[in-house]
SEZA-516963 format. One line per field, with one value per atom (N, C-alpha, C, O): atom name; x, y negated, z negated; residue in one letter. Coordinates in nm, 4 decimals. Example, Ala and Ser with C-alpha at 12.3 -4.5 7.8 and 13.67 -1.06 7.14 Angstrom:
<rs>
atom <- c(N CA C O N CA C O)
xx <- c(1.3190 1.2300 1.3200 1.4236 1.2850 1.3670 1.2900 1.3409)
yy <- c(0.5690 0.4500 0.3300 0.3319 0.2250 0.1060 -0.0030 -0.1138)
zz <- c(-0.7800 -0.7800 -0.7800 -0.8465 -0.7080 -0.7140 -0.7870 -0.8039)
rest <- c(a a a a s s s s)
</rs>
This chain:
<rs>
atom <- c(N CA C O N CA C O N CA C O N CA C O N CA C O N CA C O N CA C O N CA C O N CA C O N CA C O N CA C O N CA C O N CA C O N CA C O N CA C O N CA C O N CA C O N CA C O N CA C O N CA C O N CA C O N CA C O N CA C O N CA C O N CA C O N CA C O N CA C O N CA C O N CA C O N CA C O N CA C O N CA C O N CA C O N CA C O N CA C O N CA C O N CA C O N CA C O N CA C O N CA C O N CA C O N CA C O N CA C O N CA C O N CA C O N CA C O N CA C O N CA C O N CA C O N CA C O N CA C O N CA C O N CA C O N CA C O N CA C O N CA C O N CA C O N CA C O N CA C O N CA C O N CA C O N CA C O N CA C O N CA C O N CA C O N CA C O N CA C O N CA C O N CA C O N CA C O N CA C O N CA C O N CA C O N CA C O N CA C O N CA C O N CA C O N CA C O N CA C O N CA C O)
xx <- c(-0.7832 -0.6430 -0.6313 -0.7014 -0.5416 -0.5211 -0.4296 -0.3353 -0.4583 -0.3702 -0.2411 -0.2385 -0.1362 -0.0098 -0.0269 -0.0796 0.0177 0.0077 -0.1235 -0.1394 -0.2185 -0.3453 -0.3229 -0.2441 -0.3924 -0.3768 -0.4941 -0.6091 -0.4620 -0.5648 -0.5897 -0.4951 -0.7147 -0.7468 -0.7153 -0.7473 -0.6518 -0.6191 -0.6652 -0.6722 -0.6960 -0.7282 -0.6012 -0.5395 -0.5627 -0.4426 -0.4850 -0.5957 -0.3957 -0.4272 -0.4291 -0.3740 -0.4934 -0.5000 -0.3599 -0.3288 -0.2763 -0.1391 -0.0634 0.0069 -0.0767 -0.0099 -0.0599 0.0190 -0.1902 -0.2469 -0.1910 -0.1511 -0.1881 -0.1370 0.0121 0.0588 0.0867 0.2296 0.2495 0.3377 0.1676 0.1789 0.1386 0.2004 0.0364 -0.0033 0.1072 0.1344 0.1704 0.2800 0.3966 0.4569 0.4281 0.5371 0.5017 0.5874 0.3783 0.3345 0.3451 0.3870 0.3074 0.3175 0.4628 0.4924 0.5528 0.6954 0.7472 0.8239 0.7054 0.7487 0.6937 0.7645 0.5678 0.5066 0.5833 0.6154 0.6125 0.6878 0.8271 0.8749 0.8911 1.0238 1.0195 1.1023 0.9232 0.9147 0.8789 0.9323 0.7898 0.7557 0.8793 0.9042 0.9566 1.0792 1.1795 1.2450 1.1905 1.2824 1.2415 1.3261 1.1112 1.0640 1.0779 1.1040 1.0607 1.0792 1.2249 1.2535 1.3164 1.4585 1.5088 1.6111 1.4379 1.4823 1.3626 1.3060 1.3239 1.2072 1.2203 1.1197 1.3425 1.3618 1.3129 1.2501 1.3422 1.2969 1.1451 1.0845 1.0833 0.9367 0.8774 0.7747 0.9419 0.8937 0.9030 0.8134 1.0118 1.0292 0.9266 0.8934 0.8767 0.7807 0.6435 0.5635 0.6159 0.4913 0.3953 0.4206 0.2840 0.1857 0.1200 0.0942 0.0922 0.0266 0.1137 0.0646 0.2425 0.3343 0.3467 0.3461 0.3579 0.3677 0.2444 0.2568 0.1259 0.0025 -0.0032 -0.0452 0.0383 0.0415 0.1333 0.0976 0.2514 0.3478 0.2971 0.3172 0.2319 0.1749 0.0697 0.0678 -0.0180 -0.1230 -0.0652 -0.1121 0.0352 0.0977 0.1660 0.1580 0.2330 0.3012 0.2028 0.2311 0.0870 -0.0147 -0.0990 -0.1621 -0.0992 -0.1802 -0.3277 -0.4112 -0.3605 -0.5018 -0.5469 -0.6324 -0.4907 -0.5361 -0.6780 -0.7092 -0.7628 -0.9001 -0.9022 -0.9747 -0.8228 -0.8163 -0.6716 -0.5931 -0.6372 -0.4995 -0.4748 -0.5640 -0.3552 -0.3243 -0.3443 -0.2995 -0.4128 -0.4414 -0.3210 -0.2493 -0.3007 -0.1927 -0.2417 -0.3621 -0.1495 -0.1838 -0.2653 -0.3600 -0.2303 -0.3036 -0.4500 -0.5381 -0.4761 -0.6139 -0.6911 -0.8074 -0.6266 -0.6909 -0.7224 -0.8316 -0.6272 -0.6485 -0.7602 -0.8433 -0.7649 -0.8692 -1.0064 -1.1055 -1.0137 -1.1387 -1.1848 -1.3028 -1.0906 -1.1233 -1.1786 -1.2781 -1.1171 -1.1606 -1.2945 -1.3778 -1.3167 -1.4431 -1.5576 -1.6710 -1.5303 -1.6343 -1.6690 -1.7794 -1.5751 -1.5992 -1.6767 -1.7184 -1.6975 -1.7701 -1.9176 -1.9924)
yy <- c(-3.4019 -3.3748 -3.2599 -3.2560 -3.1672 -3.0530 -3.0883 -3.1659 -3.0311 -3.0496 -2.9720 -2.8741 -3.0160 -2.9456 -2.8052 -2.7877 -2.7057 -2.5682 -2.5005 -2.3809 -2.5750 -2.5140 -2.4229 -2.4544 -2.3110 -2.2156 -2.2273 -2.2456 -2.2164 -2.2159 -2.0700 -1.9957 -2.0291 -1.8902 -1.8661 -1.9473 -1.7523 -1.7136 -1.5717 -1.4904 -1.5436 -1.4072 -1.3455 -1.3994 -1.2327 -1.1657 -1.0538 -1.0007 -1.0204 -0.9160 -0.7799 -0.7625 -0.6852 -0.5497 -0.4900 -0.4213 -0.5155 -0.4644 -0.5198 -0.4452 -0.6486 -0.7097 -0.6484 -0.6208 -0.6273 -0.5665 -0.4257 -0.3901 -0.3459 -0.2091 -0.2083 -0.1229 -0.3022 -0.3142 -0.3455 -0.2889 -0.4354 -0.4717 -0.3555 -0.3335 -0.2819 -0.1644 -0.0596 0.0024 -0.0401 0.0576 0.0145 0.0973 -0.1139 -0.1638 -0.1473 -0.1109 -0.1734 -0.1562 -0.0106 0.0190 0.0799 0.2224 0.2630 0.3402 0.2118 0.2418 0.1897 0.2576 0.0699 0.0113 0.0920 0.1160 0.1338 0.2134 0.3440 0.3825 0.4115 0.5365 0.5140 0.5947 0.4047 0.3725 0.3564 0.4133 0.2792 0.2557 0.3824 0.4062 0.4639 0.5895 0.6776 0.7354 0.6880 0.7693 0.7103 0.7834 0.5784 0.5127 0.5397 0.5689 0.5299 0.5533 0.7003 0.7316 0.7901 0.9332 0.9637 1.0454 0.8982 0.9221 0.8528 0.8921 0.7506 0.6742 0.6455 0.5364 0.7397 0.7229 0.6038 0.5448 0.5685 0.4531 0.3262 0.2401 0.3164 0.2016 0.1986 0.0916 0.3156 0.3230 0.2747 0.2069 0.3096 0.2620 0.1108 0.0455 0.0554 -0.0894 -0.1600 -0.2761 -0.0917 -0.1533 -0.1731 -0.2527 -0.1022 -0.1256 -0.0087 0.0947 -0.0290 0.0768 0.1216 0.2408 0.0293 0.0673 0.1641 0.2630 0.1346 0.2220 0.3563 0.4606 0.3551 0.4804 0.5673 0.6876 0.5075 0.5823 0.6363 0.7500 0.5561 0.6008 0.7215 0.8194 0.7140 0.8227 0.9504 1.0598 0.9375 1.0541 1.1186 1.2406 1.0370 1.0897 1.1540 1.2597 1.0925 1.1504 1.2822 1.3774 1.2882 1.4110 1.5251 1.6409 1.4910 1.5920 1.6220 1.7273 1.5273 1.5435 1.5221 1.5746 1.4438 1.4250 1.2801 1.2350 1.2075 1.0693 1.0709 1.1475 0.9868 0.9772 0.9203 0.9687 0.8188 0.7564 0.7566 0.6713 0.8517 0.8584 0.7434 0.7059 0.6869 0.5793 0.6279 0.7363 0.5451 0.5830 0.5588 0.4598 0.6500 0.6368 0.5605 0.5505 0.5077 0.4355 0.5240 0.4766 0.6511 0.7423 0.7547 0.7704 0.7478 0.7526 0.6294 0.6391 0.5141 0.3890 0.3936 0.3550 0.4408 0.4463 0.5430 0.5119 0.6599 0.7570 0.7051 0.7299 0.6339 0.5740 0.4684 0.4604 0.3880 0.2801 0.3394 0.2891 0.4453 0.5042 0.5748 0.5697 0.6399 0.7096 0.6101 0.6394 0.4932 0.3926 0.3192 0.2665 0.3152 0.2404 0.3214 0.2671 0.4517 0.5372 0.5285 0.5939)
zz <- c(0.6180 0.5953 0.4953 0.3942 0.5260 0.4381 0.3227 0.3379 0.2082 0.0936 0.1164 0.1910 0.0526 0.0621 0.0058 -0.1040 0.0810 0.0351 0.0703 0.0460 0.1274 0.1658 0.2860 0.3753 0.2873 0.3968 0.4933 0.4532 0.6187 0.7211 0.7577 0.7839 0.7596 0.7936 0.9400 1.0268 0.9652 1.1009 1.1247 1.0325 1.2482 1.2866 1.3418 1.4338 1.2853 1.3346 1.4294 1.4205 1.5187 1.6152 1.5461 1.4374 1.6113 1.5569 1.5466 1.4493 1.6452 1.6432 1.5229 1.4547 1.4963 1.3817 1.2517 1.1613 1.2422 1.1227 1.1020 0.9911 1.2090 1.1979 1.1660 1.0905 1.2225 1.1903 1.0423 0.9776 0.9893 0.8475 0.7573 0.6531 0.7964 0.7188 0.7184 0.6155 0.8332 0.8415 0.7529 0.6846 0.7539 0.6700 0.5217 0.4411 0.4868 0.3480 0.3055 0.1936 0.3946 0.3646 0.3424 0.2512 0.4243 0.4076 0.2741 0.2059 0.2374 0.1103 -0.0072 -0.1050 0.0027 -0.1042 -0.1221 -0.2346 -0.0128 -0.0198 -0.0790 -0.1586 -0.0400 -0.0926 -0.2444 -0.3155 -0.2938 -0.4377 -0.5139 -0.6222 -0.4591 -0.5262 -0.5386 -0.6444 -0.4311 -0.4371 -0.5365 -0.6108 -0.5368 -0.6295 -0.7742 -0.8587 -0.8022 -0.9385 -0.9774 -1.0935 -0.8812 -0.9111 -0.9438 -1.0313 -0.8739 -0.8968 -1.0225 -1.0787 -1.0666 -1.1823 -1.2743 -1.2681 -1.3580 -1.4462 -1.5413 -1.5806 -1.5781 -1.6661 -1.5960 -1.6576 -1.4684 -1.3902 -1.3817 -1.3872 -1.3682 -1.3646 -1.4969 -1.4980 -1.6084 -1.7388 -1.7483 -1.8018 -1.6962 -1.6994 -1.6113 -1.6357 -1.5103 -1.4178 -1.4816 -1.4325 -1.5898 -1.6611 -1.6575 -1.5957 -1.7262 -1.7461 -1.6163 -1.5990 -1.5248 -1.3994 -1.3197 -1.2654 -1.3136 -1.2400 -1.3105 -1.2452 -1.4416 -1.5165 -1.4931 -1.4703 -1.4985 -1.4748 -1.3321 -1.3105 -1.2354 -1.0962 -1.0806 -1.0150 -1.1412 -1.1286 -1.1950 -1.1422 -1.3096 -1.3775 -1.2887 -1.2727 -1.2307 -1.1437 -1.0189 -0.9767 -0.9594 -0.8403 -0.8727 -0.7950 -0.9871 -1.0263 -1.0523 -1.0215 -1.1093 -1.1365 -1.0136 -1.0038 -0.9194 -0.7992 -0.8223 -0.7487 -0.9262 -0.9587 -0.9463 -1.0227 -0.8517 -0.8340 -0.7790 -0.6878 -0.8341 -0.7859 -0.6446 -0.5577 -0.6237 -0.4920 -0.4485 -0.4898 -0.3657 -0.3184 -0.2228 -0.1466 -0.2257 -0.1320 0.0105 0.0481 0.0894 0.2266 0.3154 0.3008 0.4062 0.5016 0.6234 0.6471 0.6990 0.8203 0.9132 0.9759 0.9232 1.0119 0.9693 1.0538 0.8386 0.7896 0.8340 0.8734 0.8277 0.8679 1.0165 1.0581 1.0969 1.2412 1.2758 1.3612 1.2121 1.2448 1.2021 1.2708 1.0907 1.0462 1.1451 1.1793 1.1900 1.2836 1.4119 1.4639 1.4651 1.5895 1.5732 1.6637 1.4607 1.4420 1.4224 1.4602 1.3641 1.3448 1.4736 1.4870 1.5691 1.6916 1.7936 1.8959 1.7681 1.8644 1.8468 1.9195)
rest <- c(x x x x x x x x x x x x x x x x x x x x x x x x x x x x x x x x x x x x x x x x x x x x x x x x x x x x x x x x x x x x x x x x x x x x x x x x x x x x x x x x x x x x x x x x x x x x x x x x x x x x x x x x x x x x x x x x x x x x x x x x x x x x x x x x x x x x x x x x x x x x x x x x x x x x x x x x x x x x x x x x x x x x x x x x x x x x x x x x x x x x x x x x x x x x x x x x x x x x x x x x x x x x x x x x x x x x x x x x x x x x x x x x x x x x x x x x x x x x x x x x x x x x x x x x x x x x x x x x x x x x x x x x x x x x x x x x x x x x x x x x x x x x x x x x x x x x x x x x x x x x x x x x x x x x x x x x x x x x x x x x)
</rs>
């Protein structure tokens, strides 16, 4: 018997995974634009957000957030 709140692992389809990645990318872009338009809000969000915004503004992020297109091209190149 499963405990209340226990999660059962499921395999999601590739389409569902790509849909979720696309939605995450849209949300990330939305928040970045929101923080750019309202720096006070970015300060309230904390140090991680402030550091991210500084790096994005300077263009010197070590690991830039990957776009969905990057994930898809990696997936296709690895499957060949």
